[in-house]
Residue, then its C-alpha position, 0 to 999 in steps of 0.5 A: m893396819s891390822l883388820h883384827r878387832s877385839p869382840d865387843k863385850s857387850l854382845r854374845v860371842l857367837p857359838t861354833g858352827k853355822l851363823p844364827p839364822r837371825l843374823l845370816k838373814l840380816q846379812l843376806d836381806r842386805v844383798p841387792s837382789g840378782k840382776g840380768r843373768v843371776l835368776i837365783g842369788p844368796r838367800y836363806g835355805d839356798d846353797a847354790t847360784v843360778i845363772d842364765i848362760g843361754d840354753r842351760l843354766l850354770v849352778c855354782t856353790c862353795d862350801p868349807i869342810t871344817l868339822a872333819s879331818r879324815q878323808i876331808g877330800r871326799y867330804a869336800v867333793h861330795i858336799n859341794a856336789n850336793d849343793v849343785a844336785v839339789m838344784g836339778a843340775r849335774p855337778l861337773w867342775f870342782w875348785v878347792t883351796i886347801l888350807l893345812p896346819e902349820g907344824s904337823s903337816d907332812e907329804r903324806l897328808v897332802e897326799d891323802i887329801f888330794s888322793d881322797t879328792r880325785a877318787a871323789c871327783a872320778e866317782l861323780g864324773i866331775e873334773l878337778c879344776g884347779g884351786h890353791t894349797e898352803i900351810t896356814a898359821g894358827l890352824t889345829r886341823p886341815i880346812l878344805s873350801g870347795f867351789m862347785a859348778g855344773e849345768a841344769e836344764r831350765m825344765r828341771l831346775a828345782d827352785k824352792k820358790t815354787i813349793r806350794p801347800g799341799d806338796d808332800i816332802i820325801l826323805s831319802r835314806g836315814i839320818a844322821i849319815e854324816g855325823t855318825a861316821t864323823i863321830a866314829y872317825e874323829q871320836s872313836e876313843r868316846l866309843a869304847p862302850l860300844d860293839p866294835d862291829l857297830v863303830r866299824r859299820a858307822r865309820d864305813f857310813l861315809s862310803d856305805p850308805g855315803i854322804s852323796v845325794v846326787r844320784e838321788a836328786l837327778l833321778a828325782v828330777e828326771t822321774a817327775s816335777v820336782h818343786g824343790m829339794h835340799d840336803p840338810t847338813e849342819g844343824g841336822l835334819f830339822t835344821g834342813v826342814r827349817e831352811l827349806a820352809e823358809a826359803a820357800g815361804v811356807g808352812v810344814e808339818i812333819a810326821g816324827d814317826q816317819i823319820q828313820v834314825l839309823p840303828e849306829t846312829t841311835a846307839i852313838c847319840a844315846l851313849l854321847g848325849l846327842d840328838p840325832m835330828g840335829l847332827l850333820a845330815s849329808g846323805s839324806l835328801l829332802v825332795v818336795c812335789d805335788q802327791g802325784s809326783a811323790e809316788k812317781i819318785l818313790r816307785a823309781y826309788h825303790e827300783k834303785d835300791i834307795p830307801a825313802r818315804i813321805i815324812g811330811r806335808v807343805k802347809e800355808r805359812q801362818f801354820g808354822i813349822m810344826l812336828r807331829g810326834t808323841r806329845g802332839l803338834v809341837p814347833l819343830p826344834e831349832y838347833e843354834r849349832d849342830e849337836i857335833t860341836k858338843l864333842i869339840 
């Protein structure tokens, strides 16, 4: 019996990208709460599970790469490693399922994906433990689905439920690193009107400044008491802020003039009519902590040449999720899908 079901004509077909938050929350709320050794299970705004394994905590996550095709192995490792690191854990073990399109996959594609995956694992000290690879009917591009596991010390677990009003919100580096690199790689013909050197720099964002936030995340929890971290990904910085606030059950005020948008990102988004605040944002890290800890973390980042600044403050939940900009205080814009999907 086929499991395929035609869409209900009375319902709106879902757009490309993440599930709409309303639908995702509905499904997550129906999952039974963690039992016994599961300390953090599936909940909106968290991308990893935390399991009690004794003197340490096991942190696990899984994430697919579907919007990029070049250097997809590197994307898969770093995106999954980030989700483990933002919990205050060091990523250690990686599994990956590689699905390749029929009719267009060859030995070179396989070699490139495995080479990129091995290299990214080596950079972060992660062991590639296994997975699955196949040629899959119906695909137009490769898809990699990764599973990452790591360990955290109990005292360094960054649980968003500990975020409280008065905390500062730090943003490391600028936005949107991942989206800028992906567009420069995948949509280079659309960027012909721009300076070729600018496009080359944008393409290099994958490695410089890079999409990994493992170093920043681990440095933060080693330096001070961190109440929560989040790596904004699909849906951009503003979606990441919203996920962070809703996971913690708090309000936030974001200072728009404190957000650094990289110049290459500004030029590309202006040309293509995209909003950088809603564009793939891996490579930036949101850190939430008390005001005294924020200064310690900023000093530690400065010593390691990691650009960072305070971009907002946590408020009581009834304050809402707000942006202070040129029009005063307004609700933080929402993005039902990532800006990059406008180009697909």
